[in-house]
TIVEX-56374 format. One record per residue (C-alpha): residue number from 1; chain; x, y, z. Coordinates in nm, 3 decimals. Last residue first. Example, Ala and Ser with C-alpha at 12.3 -4.5 7.8 and 13.67 -1.06 7.14 Angstrom:
2
(rec 2; A; (1.367; -0.106; 0.714))
(rec 1; A; (1.230; -0.450; 0.780))
# end
This chain:
398
(rec 398; A; (3.716; 2.712; 0.132))
(rec 397; A; (3.618; 2.375; 0.271))
(rec 396; A; (3.558; 2.338; 0.642))
(rec 395; A; (3.703; 2.032; 0.811))
(rec 394; A; (4.011; 2.152; 0.993))
(rec 393; A; (3.855; 2.292; 1.311))
(rec 392; A; (3.598; 2.027; 1.406))
(rec 391; A; (3.355; 2.289; 1.533))
(rec 390; A; (3.424; 2.539; 1.257))
(rec 389; A; (3.713; 2.792; 1.251))
(rec 388; A; (3.656; 3.164; 1.309))
(rec 387; A; (3.925; 3.193; 1.572))
(rec 386; A; (4.145; 2.885; 1.564))
(rec 385; A; (4.477; 3.063; 1.537))
(rec 384; A; (4.837; 2.975; 1.454))
(rec 383; A; (4.809; 2.601; 1.405))
(rec 382; A; (5.034; 2.296; 1.425))
(rec 381; A; (4.945; 1.932; 1.479))
(rec 380; A; (5.233; 1.683; 1.506))
(rec 379; A; (5.505; 1.528; 1.297))
(rec 378; A; (5.763; 1.789; 1.414))
(rec 377; A; (5.922; 1.877; 1.080))
(rec 376; A; (5.606; 1.807; 0.879))
(rec 375; A; (5.415; 2.039; 1.110))
(rec 374; A; (5.044; 2.007; 1.039))
(rec 373; A; (4.746; 2.243; 1.054))
(rec 372; A; (4.769; 2.536; 0.814))
(rec 371; A; (5.035; 2.428; 0.564))
(rec 370; A; (4.915; 2.069; 0.580))
(rec 369; A; (4.560; 2.148; 0.475))
(rec 368; A; (4.410; 1.814; 0.574))
(rec 367; A; (4.206; 1.626; 0.317))
(rec 366; A; (3.851; 1.650; 0.188))
(rec 365; A; (3.835; 1.429; -0.118))
(rec 364; A; (3.853; 1.586; -0.462))
(rec 363; A; (3.525; 1.571; -0.650))
(rec 362; A; (3.305; 1.266; -0.715))
(rec 361; A; (3.075; 1.343; -0.421))
(rec 360; A; (3.020; 1.698; -0.553))
(rec 359; A; (2.788; 1.566; -0.824))
(rec 358; A; (2.526; 1.534; -0.551))
(rec 357; A; (2.466; 1.908; -0.576))
(rec 356; A; (2.505; 2.069; -0.233))
(rec 355; A; (2.285; 2.072; 0.078))
(rec 354; A; (2.253; 2.280; 0.393))
(rec 353; A; (2.308; 2.260; 0.767))
(rec 352; A; (2.523; 2.541; 0.908))
(rec 351; A; (2.832; 2.480; 1.124))
(rec 350; A; (3.080; 2.623; 0.875))
(rec 349; A; (2.932; 2.401; 0.604))
(rec 348; A; (2.720; 2.097; 0.689))
(rec 347; A; (2.579; 1.881; 0.412))
(rec 346; A; (2.290; 1.686; 0.264))
(rec 345; A; (2.386; 1.579; -0.088))
(rec 344; A; (2.138; 1.679; -0.358))
(rec 343; A; (1.998; 1.535; -0.682))
(rec 342; A; (1.655; 1.616; -0.550))
(rec 341; A; (1.442; 1.917; -0.458))
(rec 340; A; (1.078; 1.807; -0.450))
(rec 339; A; (1.009; 2.065; -0.176))
(rec 338; A; (0.899; 1.791; 0.062))
(rec 337; A; (1.196; 1.582; -0.046))
(rec 336; A; (1.443; 1.860; 0.031))
(rec 335; A; (1.298; 1.924; 0.377))
(rec 334; A; (1.301; 1.546; 0.429))
(rec 333; A; (1.674; 1.531; 0.362))
(rec 332; A; (1.721; 1.823; 0.602))
(rec 331; A; (1.528; 1.620; 0.860))
(rec 330; A; (1.749; 1.318; 0.816))
(rec 329; A; (2.065; 1.530; 0.835))
(rec 328; A; (1.941; 1.691; 1.158))
(rec 327; A; (1.874; 1.356; 1.326))
(rec 326; A; (2.206; 1.227; 1.189))
(rec 325; A; (2.379; 1.533; 1.346))
(rec 324; A; (2.223; 1.481; 1.690))
(rec 323; A; (2.307; 1.117; 1.765))
(rec 322; A; (2.652; 1.131; 1.610))
(rec 321; A; (2.725; 1.446; 1.808))
(rec 320; A; (2.613; 1.285; 2.134))
(rec 319; A; (2.819; 0.967; 2.088))
(rec 318; A; (2.691; 0.679; 1.879))
(rec 317; A; (2.641; 0.332; 2.032))
(rec 316; A; (2.869; 0.036; 1.971))
(rec 315; A; (3.111; -0.039; 1.689))
(rec 314; A; (3.311; 0.202; 1.474))
(rec 313; A; (3.604; 0.285; 1.705))
(rec 312; A; (3.659; -0.073; 1.824))
(rec 311; A; (3.646; -0.186; 1.461))
(rec 310; A; (4.010; -0.103; 1.402))
(rec 309; A; (4.201; 0.016; 1.707))
(rec 308; A; (4.530; -0.138; 1.590))
(rec 307; A; (4.768; -0.168; 1.885))
(rec 306; A; (5.148; -0.177; 1.915))
(rec 305; A; (5.338; -0.151; 2.244))
(rec 304; A; (5.702; -0.102; 2.150))
(rec 303; A; (6.028; -0.192; 2.320))
(rec 302; A; (6.305; 0.064; 2.346))
(rec 301; A; (6.653; -0.065; 2.270))
(rec 300; A; (6.951; 0.088; 2.447))
(rec 299; A; (7.240; 0.242; 2.257))
(rec 298; A; (7.216; 0.578; 2.426))
(rec 297; A; (6.847; 0.614; 2.339))
(rec 296; A; (6.843; 0.775; 1.992))
(rec 295; A; (7.035; 0.516; 1.789))
(rec 294; A; (6.912; 0.237; 2.017))
(rec 293; A; (6.552; 0.306; 1.898))
(rec 292; A; (6.602; 0.227; 1.530))
(rec 291; A; (6.500; -0.141; 1.538))
(rec 290; A; (6.216; -0.085; 1.785))
(rec 289; A; (6.092; 0.205; 1.577))
(rec 288; A; (6.114; -0.006; 1.260))
(rec 287; A; (5.901; -0.284; 1.407))
(rec 286; A; (5.640; -0.043; 1.543))
(rec 285; A; (5.613; 0.139; 1.210))
(rec 284; A; (5.569; -0.188; 1.024))
(rec 283; A; (5.303; -0.311; 1.264))
(rec 282; A; (5.120; 0.023; 1.251))
(rec 281; A; (5.127; 0.005; 0.870))
(rec 280; A; (4.946; -0.327; 0.892))
(rec 279; A; (4.608; -0.248; 0.750))
(rec 278; A; (4.440; -0.136; 0.431))
(rec 277; A; (4.196; -0.357; 0.244))
(rec 276; A; (4.240; -0.315; -0.129))
(rec 275; A; (3.998; -0.073; -0.289))
(rec 274; A; (3.872; -0.119; -0.646))
(rec 273; A; (3.510; -0.025; -0.577))
(rec 272; A; (3.396; -0.386; -0.590))
(rec 271; A; (3.640; -0.479; -0.314))
(rec 270; A; (3.999; -0.573; -0.391))
(rec 269; A; (4.206; -0.874; -0.281))
(rec 268; A; (4.582; -0.815; -0.274))
(rec 267; A; (4.597; -0.861; 0.104))
(rec 266; A; (4.636; -0.675; 0.435))
(rec 265; A; (4.763; -0.362; 0.264))
(rec 264; A; (5.036; -0.112; 0.355))
(rec 263; A; (5.054; 0.205; 0.148))
(rec 262; A; (5.374; 0.238; -0.052))
(rec 261; A; (5.724; 0.336; 0.054))
(rec 260; A; (5.976; 0.597; -0.061))
(rec 259; A; (5.913; 0.800; 0.256))
(rec 258; A; (5.703; 0.608; 0.508))
(rec 257; A; (5.335; 0.569; 0.452))
(rec 256; A; (5.011; 0.674; 0.618))
(rec 255; A; (4.688; 0.520; 0.489))
(rec 254; A; (4.607; 0.336; 0.813))
(rec 253; A; (4.666; 0.661; 1.002))
(rec 252; A; (4.934; 0.622; 1.271))
(rec 251; A; (4.888; 0.777; 1.616))
(rec 250; A; (5.215; 0.812; 1.810))
(rec 249; A; (5.263; 0.790; 2.187))
(rec 248; A; (5.557; 0.830; 2.426))
(rec 247; A; (5.683; 0.654; 2.741))
(rec 246; A; (5.912; 0.731; 3.035))
(rec 245; A; (5.659; 0.793; 3.314))
(rec 244; A; (5.812; 1.134; 3.389))
(rec 243; A; (5.792; 1.214; 3.014))
(rec 242; A; (6.089; 1.415; 2.881))
(rec 241; A; (6.285; 1.107; 2.775))
(rec 240; A; (5.981; 0.956; 2.606))
(rec 239; A; (5.912; 1.271; 2.406))
(rec 238; A; (6.275; 1.289; 2.292))
(rec 237; A; (6.266; 0.923; 2.191))
(rec 236; A; (5.939; 0.981; 2.009))
(rec 235; A; (6.104; 1.263; 1.813))
(rec 234; A; (6.408; 1.057; 1.716))
(rec 233; A; (6.204; 0.754; 1.611))
(rec 232; A; (5.970; 0.974; 1.406))
(rec 231; A; (6.265; 1.139; 1.232))
(rec 230; A; (6.415; 0.800; 1.150))
(rec 229; A; (6.080; 0.682; 1.012))
(rec 228; A; (6.080; 0.965; 0.758))
(rec 227; A; (5.723; 1.063; 0.672))
(rec 226; A; (5.493; 1.067; 0.370))
(rec 225; A; (5.252; 1.359; 0.432))
(rec 224; A; (4.881; 1.358; 0.341))
(rec 223; A; (4.829; 1.001; 0.461))
(rec 222; A; (4.897; 1.091; 0.828))
(rec 221; A; (5.163; 1.041; 1.092))
(rec 220; A; (5.087; 1.152; 1.446))
(rec 219; A; (5.300; 1.263; 1.738))
(rec 218; A; (5.271; 1.316; 2.114))
(rec 217; A; (4.929; 1.155; 2.138))
(rec 216; A; (4.590; 1.206; 2.308))
(rec 215; A; (4.641; 1.580; 2.359))
(rec 214; A; (4.333; 1.714; 2.180))
(rec 213; A; (4.545; 1.802; 1.876))
(rec 212; A; (4.663; 1.442; 1.870))
(rec 211; A; (4.299; 1.331; 1.874))
(rec 210; A; (4.233; 1.572; 1.585))
(rec 209; A; (4.536; 1.463; 1.382))
(rec 208; A; (4.474; 1.089; 1.383))
(rec 207; A; (4.105; 1.076; 1.284))
(rec 206; A; (4.156; 1.374; 1.051))
(rec 205; A; (4.432; 1.203; 0.854))
(rec 204; A; (4.271; 1.184; 0.511))
(rec 203; A; (4.334; 0.929; 0.234))
(rec 202; A; (4.281; 0.592; 0.402))
(rec 201; A; (4.210; 0.713; 0.757))
(rec 200; A; (4.135; 0.463; 1.034))
(rec 199; A; (4.364; 0.432; 1.335))
(rec 198; A; (4.690; 0.252; 1.413))
(rec 197; A; (4.826; 0.308; 1.764))
(rec 196; A; (5.200; 0.292; 1.838))
(rec 195; A; (5.296; 0.328; 2.206))
(rec 194; A; (5.673; 0.357; 2.264))
(rec 193; A; (5.756; 0.181; 2.585))
(rec 192; A; (5.827; 0.243; 2.952))
(rec 191; A; (5.655; -0.083; 3.062))
(rec 190; A; (5.415; 0.076; 3.311))
(rec 189; A; (5.389; 0.385; 3.096))
(rec 188; A; (5.279; 0.197; 2.786))
(rec 187; A; (5.035; -0.006; 2.997))
(rec 186; A; (4.877; 0.301; 3.154))
(rec 185; A; (4.878; 0.489; 2.822))
(rec 184; A; (4.649; 0.230; 2.665))
(rec 183; A; (4.348; 0.382; 2.839))
(rec 182; A; (4.429; 0.729; 2.704))
(rec 181; A; (4.452; 0.589; 2.353))
(rec 180; A; (4.118; 0.415; 2.398))
(rec 179; A; (3.937; 0.732; 2.504))
(rec 178; A; (4.095; 0.958; 2.243))
(rec 177; A; (4.027; 0.710; 1.964))
(rec 176; A; (3.672; 0.652; 2.092))
(rec 175; A; (3.587; 1.022; 2.078))
(rec 174; A; (3.748; 1.064; 1.735))
(rec 173; A; (3.552; 0.769; 1.593))
(rec 172; A; (3.232; 0.886; 1.761))
(rec 171; A; (3.277; 1.229; 1.605))
(rec 170; A; (3.337; 1.091; 1.256))
(rec 169; A; (3.043; 0.852; 1.234))
(rec 168; A; (2.811; 1.063; 1.020))
(rec 167; A; (3.006; 1.291; 0.787))
(rec 166; A; (3.092; 1.655; 0.854))
(rec 165; A; (3.237; 1.950; 0.662))
(rec 164; A; (3.042; 1.861; 0.350))
(rec 163; A; (3.096; 1.878; -0.026))
(rec 162; A; (3.362; 1.612; -0.067))
(rec 161; A; (3.341; 1.301; 0.154))
(rec 160; A; (3.658; 1.293; 0.368))
(rec 159; A; (3.525; 1.250; 0.722))
(rec 158; A; (3.740; 0.936; 0.774))
(rec 157; A; (3.464; 0.788; 0.991))
(rec 156; A; (3.232; 0.789; 0.693))
(rec 155; A; (2.874; 0.898; 0.638))
(rec 154; A; (2.720; 1.138; 0.388))
(rec 153; A; (2.342; 1.163; 0.324))
(rec 152; A; (2.200; 1.153; -0.029))
(rec 151; A; (1.872; 1.282; -0.173))
(rec 150; A; (1.794; 1.099; -0.497))
(rec 149; A; (1.502; 1.127; -0.738))
(rec 148; A; (1.591; 0.866; -0.999))
(rec 147; A; (1.635; 1.002; -1.352))
(rec 146; A; (1.926; 0.793; -1.480))
(rec 145; A; (2.167; 1.073; -1.386))
(rec 144; A; (2.035; 1.050; -1.030))
(rec 143; A; (2.097; 0.674; -1.045))
(rec 142; A; (2.461; 0.733; -1.140))
(rec 141; A; (2.492; 0.989; -0.861))
(rec 140; A; (2.368; 0.727; -0.616))
(rec 139; A; (2.647; 0.508; -0.754))
(rec 138; A; (2.899; 0.772; -0.648))
(rec 137; A; (2.716; 0.785; -0.315))
(rec 136; A; (2.810; 0.432; -0.216))
(rec 135; A; (3.173; 0.494; -0.306))
(rec 134; A; (3.177; 0.849; -0.159))
(rec 133; A; (3.056; 0.731; 0.177))
(rec 132; A; (2.710; 0.618; 0.270))
(rec 131; A; (2.343; 0.692; 0.331))
(rec 130; A; (2.118; 0.644; 0.028))
(rec 129; A; (1.782; 0.827; 0.036))
(rec 128; A; (1.566; 0.734; -0.264))
(rec 127; A; (1.249; 0.923; -0.354))
(rec 126; A; (0.945; 0.801; -0.550))
(rec 125; A; (0.984; 0.431; -0.475))
(rec 124; A; (0.694; 0.237; -0.630))
(rec 123; A; (0.861; -0.092; -0.526))
(rec 122; A; (0.829; -0.225; -0.882))
(rec 121; A; (0.979; 0.099; -1.017))
(rec 120; A; (1.277; 0.082; -0.781))
(rec 119; A; (1.313; -0.281; -0.887))
(rec 118; A; (1.324; -0.185; -1.254))
(rec 117; A; (1.588; 0.081; -1.191))
(rec 116; A; (1.805; -0.163; -0.996))
(rec 115; A; (1.770; -0.425; -1.268))
(rec 114; A; (1.870; -0.176; -1.541))
(rec 113; A; (2.168; -0.082; -1.324))
(rec 112; A; (2.297; -0.440; -1.345))
(rec 111; A; (2.635; -0.352; -1.496))
(rec 110; A; (2.822; -0.681; -1.497))
(rec 109; A; (3.182; -0.781; -1.433))
(rec 108; A; (3.312; -1.129; -1.531))
(rec 107; A; (3.022; -1.147; -1.778))
(rec 106; A; (2.710; -1.359; -1.733))
(rec 105; A; (2.433; -1.103; -1.678))
(rec 104; A; (2.107; -1.196; -1.855))
(rec 103; A; (2.111; -1.568; -1.792))
(rec 102; A; (2.246; -1.508; -1.442))
(rec 101; A; (1.970; -1.270; -1.331))
(rec 100; A; (1.736; -1.510; -1.145))
(rec 99; A; (2.033; -1.679; -0.979))
(rec 98; A; (2.167; -1.362; -0.812))
(rec 97; A; (2.493; -1.221; -0.958))
(rec 96; A; (2.746; -1.280; -0.681))
(rec 95; A; (3.003; -1.489; -0.868))
(rec 94; A; (2.963; -1.288; -1.190))
(rec 93; A; (3.116; -0.984; -1.024))
(rec 92; A; (2.893; -0.671; -1.012))
(rec 91; A; (3.058; -0.356; -1.146))
(rec 90; A; (2.771; -0.110; -1.207))
(rec 89; A; (2.573; -0.253; -0.917))
(rec 88; A; (2.853; -0.188; -0.666))
(rec 87; A; (2.802; -0.395; -0.351))
(rec 86; A; (3.000; -0.285; -0.046))
(rec 85; A; (2.735; -0.419; 0.190))
(rec 84; A; (2.507; -0.301; 0.468))
(rec 83; A; (2.255; -0.408; 0.727))
(rec 82; A; (1.912; -0.244; 0.762))
(rec 81; A; (1.965; -0.248; 1.140))
(rec 80; A; (2.267; -0.025; 1.085))
(rec 79; A; (2.548; -0.001; 1.339))
(rec 78; A; (2.495; 0.177; 1.669))
(rec 77; A; (2.182; 0.195; 1.880))
(rec 76; A; (1.939; 0.463; 1.995))
(rec 75; A; (1.739; 0.463; 1.672))
(rec 74; A; (1.683; 0.088; 1.662))
(rec 73; A; (1.382; 0.070; 1.891))
(rec 72; A; (1.240; 0.396; 1.758))
(rec 71; A; (1.297; 0.278; 1.401))
(rec 70; A; (1.084; -0.036; 1.435))
(rec 69; A; (0.804; 0.121; 1.640))
(rec 68; A; (0.786; 0.422; 1.406))
(rec 67; A; (0.730; 0.192; 1.111))
(rec 66; A; (0.951; 0.083; 0.822))
(rec 65; A; (0.839; -0.164; 0.556))
(rec 64; A; (1.141; -0.390; 0.502))
(rec 63; A; (1.298; -0.489; 0.170))
(rec 62; A; (1.562; -0.750; 0.084))
(rec 61; A; (1.501; -1.045; 0.315))
(rec 60; A; (1.127; -0.975; 0.305))
(rec 59; A; (1.130; -1.015; -0.073))
(rec 58; A; (0.885; -1.306; -0.084))
(rec 57; A; (0.768; -1.311; -0.446))
(rec 56; A; (0.399; -1.256; -0.525))
(rec 55; A; (0.442; -0.905; -0.666))
(rec 54; A; (0.736; -1.018; -0.876))
(rec 53; A; (1.055; -0.818; -0.923))
(rec 52; A; (1.278; -1.062; -0.731))
(rec 51; A; (1.504; -0.887; -0.484))
(rec 50; A; (1.878; -0.952; -0.509))
(rec 49; A; (1.976; -0.638; -0.700))
(rec 48; A; (1.793; -0.368; -0.506))
(rec 47; A; (1.890; -0.531; -0.178))
(rec 46; A; (2.255; -0.545; -0.285))
(rec 45; A; (2.262; -0.164; -0.314))
(rec 44; A; (2.273; -0.141; 0.062))
(rec 43; A; (2.222; -0.462; 0.260))
(rec 42; A; (1.846; -0.423; 0.318))
(rec 41; A; (1.637; -0.152; 0.155))
(rec 40; A; (1.418; 0.011; 0.418))
(rec 39; A; (1.081; 0.122; 0.281))
(rec 38; A; (0.890; 0.429; 0.398))
(rec 37; A; (0.529; 0.519; 0.311))
(rec 36; A; (0.470; 0.892; 0.305))
(rec 35; A; (0.202; 1.098; 0.483))
(rec 34; A; (0.404; 1.379; 0.643))
(rec 33; A; (0.398; 1.198; 0.977))
(rec 32; A; (0.539; 0.891; 0.809))
(rec 31; A; (0.817; 1.095; 0.648))
(rec 30; A; (0.919; 1.269; 0.972))
(rec 29; A; (0.942; 0.942; 1.166))
(rec 28; A; (1.120; 0.761; 0.881))
(rec 27; A; (1.380; 1.025; 0.805))
(rec 26; A; (1.475; 1.074; 1.169))
(rec 25; A; (1.483; 0.700; 1.240))
(rec 24; A; (1.709; 0.623; 0.946))
(rec 23; A; (1.946; 0.897; 1.063))
(rec 22; A; (1.942; 0.769; 1.421))
(rec 21; A; (2.017; 0.417; 1.285))
(rec 20; A; (2.320; 0.536; 1.088))
(rec 19; A; (2.477; 0.724; 1.377))
(rec 18; A; (2.750; 0.482; 1.481))
(rec 17; A; (2.938; 0.362; 1.173))
(rec 16; A; (2.901; 0.062; 0.942))
(rec 15; A; (3.125; 0.030; 0.638))
(rec 14; A; (2.979; 0.064; 0.290))
(rec 13; A; (2.611; 0.116; 0.216))
(rec 12; A; (2.295; 0.219; 0.400))
(rec 11; A; (1.953; 0.225; 0.235))
(rec 10; A; (1.633; 0.430; 0.253))
(rec 9; A; (1.336; 0.423; 0.014))
(rec 8; A; (1.062; 0.687; 0.025))
(rec 7; A; (0.713; 0.612; -0.108))
(rec 6; A; (0.437; 0.844; -0.220))
(rec 5; A; (0.223; 1.129; -0.085))
(rec 4; A; (-0.077; 0.925; 0.027))
(rec 3; A; (0.146; 0.633; 0.120))
(rec 2; A; (0.149; 0.332; -0.110))
(rec 1; A; (0.000; 0.000; 0.000))
# end
């Protein structure tokens, strides 16, 4: 049964972050009260591929009718109750083409956009609200170009989606990084070690630099600046010597790399968006620091405590910011839908909620302005003034 004003579809794609369920709740509650029907598409774009376009088919594993009871229960929790995937309908491997489509799509990589469009029609979806990072949203742009009415919402812990100062999940990631780093200090101090902590950040170092700016670490190395490991070893040795508890801390972005070195990957396997899984740079940094430490510590080796935070910063409940911002993003999305303004990305700029053309998601990623906020010589945050800067300091585009 279609709502009096039409049907809104919501999906979440890519990695999970705290704040997705509050966003789904905000859209759903407002939409239902405005007279719309709301459908949750399960597992991101996969739900619009795997469903069978037949009115008698059981598509309950792919599509869920959303009610206030459902979203109110989920809205206080982390993750996404709609589930998620990294499925890319324009580049779908043969191995995961659903059985009912295999006769039509039998190439190594298949563009099943025609199927997605047909299923949107079958579901009577008038407006589509995808919530994701630039990979998920780049396909939302494709659908916009195909005539689908799209209003997109940005999420990623890296906070690097172009067109917005803030993405859902970023604040919780920073909060958890500070909290966990401070907890690990007790062990680092007890054993008088270097503490190396690997954090998320493929292309942008916000999740390392902001915690360091808040005092969680002595140094940080970020994707925007390839660093000399010898310099890091020297600086951490100085920090350790000046610390009464005889330890020092460095945050390492997963996309950071040493001079004349490549990014560090867990394997050669790529996802459907062409990304290899990052991970392991913290291990390499820790090993090299241990090896180099005698040079800067009177010939004595310094042992290293090495920890990858990984999913610890993306699991669990959202913090206050990632409860409030998704609520606002969901309502801005509904403002756009009610005015029939589509092809937009909900955004924040200088602390003000707004939207930009969805085409912005394929622009240059938001990265740190090194000249304004990072000392390459000291491998730590640097700034002259923060007057007039937005809440998260480095995240406003010019």
